[in-house]
LUMFIMI-440675 format. One record per residue (C-alpha): chain; x negated, y negated, z negated. Coordinates in nm, 3 decimals, m for minus. Layout:
<atoms>
 chain       x       y       z
     A       X       Y       Z
...
</atoms>
This chain:
<atoms>
 chain       x       y       z
     A m10.580 m12.429 m13.788
     A m10.434 m12.136 m13.597
     A m10.496 m12.087 m13.228
     A m10.194 m12.106 m13.002
     A m10.154 m11.988 m12.649
     A m10.099 m12.254 m12.390
     A  m9.778 m12.203 m12.195
     A  m9.788 m12.394 m11.867
     A  m9.475 m12.576 m11.757
     A  m9.478 m12.376 m11.433
     A  m9.540 m12.004 m11.478
     A  m9.794 m11.840 m11.247
     A  m9.664 m11.644 m10.949
     A  m9.550 m11.302 m11.056
     A  m9.761 m11.011 m10.942
     A  m9.591 m10.712 m10.782
     A  m9.475 m10.453 m11.033
     A  m9.577 m10.120 m10.885
     A  m9.415  m9.947 m11.184
     A  m9.074 m10.063 m11.059
     A  m8.908  m9.811 m10.827
     A  m8.719 m10.092 m10.653
     A  m9.036 m10.292 m10.583
     A  m9.223  m9.981 m10.468
     A  m8.939  m9.904 m10.227
     A  m8.963 m10.261 m10.097
     A  m9.344 m10.250 m10.050
     A  m9.372  m9.896  m9.910
     A  m9.284  m9.963  m9.543
     A  m9.513 m10.266  m9.521
     A  m9.798 m10.086  m9.698
     A  m9.770  m9.783  m9.469
     A  m9.769 m10.000  m9.158
     A m10.081 m10.183  m9.276
     A m10.253  m9.860  m9.380
     A m10.191  m9.695  m9.043
     A m10.345  m9.993  m8.865
     A m10.648 m10.034  m9.088
     A m10.729  m9.662  m9.105
     A m10.709  m9.645  m8.726
     A m10.935  m9.952  m8.698
     A m11.184  m9.785  m8.933
     A m11.169  m9.458  m8.739
     A m11.025  m9.263  m9.032
     A m10.791  m8.979  m8.943
     A m10.632  m8.667  m9.087
     A m10.755  m8.530  m9.417
     A m10.981  m8.829  m9.487
     A m10.689  m9.071  m9.458
     A m10.478  m8.843  m9.680
     A m10.755  m8.831  m9.941
     A m10.786  m9.210  m9.949
     A m10.411  m9.247  m9.999
     A m10.387  m8.960 m10.246
     A m10.146  m8.742 m10.047
     A m10.166  m8.409  m9.866
     A m10.272  m8.403  m9.501
     A  m9.922  m8.287  m9.407
     A  m9.762  m8.578  m9.591
     A m10.001  m8.824  m9.427
     A  m9.914  m8.680  m9.085
     A  m9.544  m8.738  m9.156
     A  m9.614  m9.090  m9.288
     A  m9.823  m9.176  m8.982
     A  m9.555  m9.044  m8.746
     A  m9.277  m9.234  m8.926
     A  m9.105  m8.913  m9.039
     A  m9.153  m8.969  m9.413
     A  m8.867  m9.129  m9.602
     A  m9.022  m9.139  m9.948
     A  m9.145  m9.419 m10.170
     A  m9.513  m9.457 m10.250
     A  m9.603  m9.396 m10.613
     A  m9.767  m9.656 m10.833
     A m10.102  m9.481 m10.776
     A m10.056  m9.473 m10.399
     A  m9.955  m9.840 m10.381
     A m10.258  m9.932 m10.589
     A m10.476  m9.743 m10.340
     A m10.301  m9.915 m10.049
     A m10.343 m10.256 m10.210
     A m10.716 m10.202 m10.266
     A m10.770 m10.081  m9.908
     A m10.564 m10.363  m9.756
     A m10.753 m10.619  m9.967
     A m11.084 m10.466  m9.859
     A m10.979 m10.481  m9.494
     A m10.879 m10.847  m9.529
     A m11.200 m10.933  m9.713
     A m11.414 m10.765  m9.447
     A m11.239 m10.958  m9.173
     A m11.300 m11.283  m9.361
     A m11.666 m11.190  m9.415
     A m11.750 m11.069  m9.065
     A m11.642 m11.247  m8.748
     A m11.709 m10.950  m8.520
     A m11.660 m10.575  m8.499
     A m11.875 m10.525  m8.810
     A m11.562 m10.572  m9.021
     A m11.425 m10.241  m8.897
     A m11.762 m10.061  m8.870
     A m11.880 m10.150  m9.224
     A m11.666  m9.892  m9.412
     A m11.815  m9.609  m9.205
     A m12.182  m9.710  m9.228
     A m12.425  m9.570  m9.489
     A m12.479  m9.835  m9.754
     A m12.777  m9.876  m9.990
     A m12.586 m10.086 m10.243
     A m12.601  m9.903 m10.579
     A m12.221  m9.883 m10.573
     A m12.243  m9.649 m10.274
     A m12.583  m9.485 m10.330
     A m12.647  m9.423  m9.959
     A m12.293  m9.298  m9.894
     A m12.060  m9.475  m9.661
     A m11.801  m9.691  m9.838
     A m11.530  m9.458  m9.703
     A m11.694  m9.150  m9.854
     A m11.758  m9.335 m10.181
     A m11.396  m9.447 m10.203
     A m11.267  m9.098 m10.122
     A m11.493  m8.944 m10.387
     A m11.453  m9.214 m10.652
     A m11.078  m9.276 m10.607
     A m10.906  m9.593 m10.721
     A m11.200  m9.723 m10.928
     A m11.427  m9.688 m10.623
     A m11.177  m9.865 m10.401
     A m11.140 m10.153 m10.643
     A m11.518 m10.185 m10.683
     A m11.568 m10.184 m10.303
     A m11.309 m10.459 m10.273
     A m11.475 m10.661 m10.551
     A m11.813 m10.622 m10.382
     A m11.683 m10.756 m10.052
     A m11.503 m11.040 m10.229
     A m11.829 m11.127 m10.408
     A m12.027 m11.110 m10.081
     A m11.795 m11.364  m9.923
     A m11.809 m11.586 m10.231
     A m11.463 m11.500 m10.356
     A m11.569 m11.425 m10.715
</atoms>
């Protein structure tokens, strides 16, 4: 007997396709608006914000000021998605100002090794951002 894949009658919701130029153009303004707000809430400015997003400090300054007319790359939207998800998860986990302080506090979790989550994510790139988001999701019981 051969195994067959089950095809549900109703397909699952489609995930965004960050490889699509059209979808990236659609998501870019919303992602930048959210990033500006969350990075400000976390106290991240200048070069550190640029590093997290994977752009130059000059480009980040233009993005922040609303003088950048580009489209985020697949890599940059993945970074934005991970950071936005982390922000949301932290605000679901903590009911007070800890949600915005947590990324900047030294953390003994092996994932961070005494670094702050912000430093770890800047140094470890997308994998570090995704792991930080997974950790917070797990802490709030989302996994």
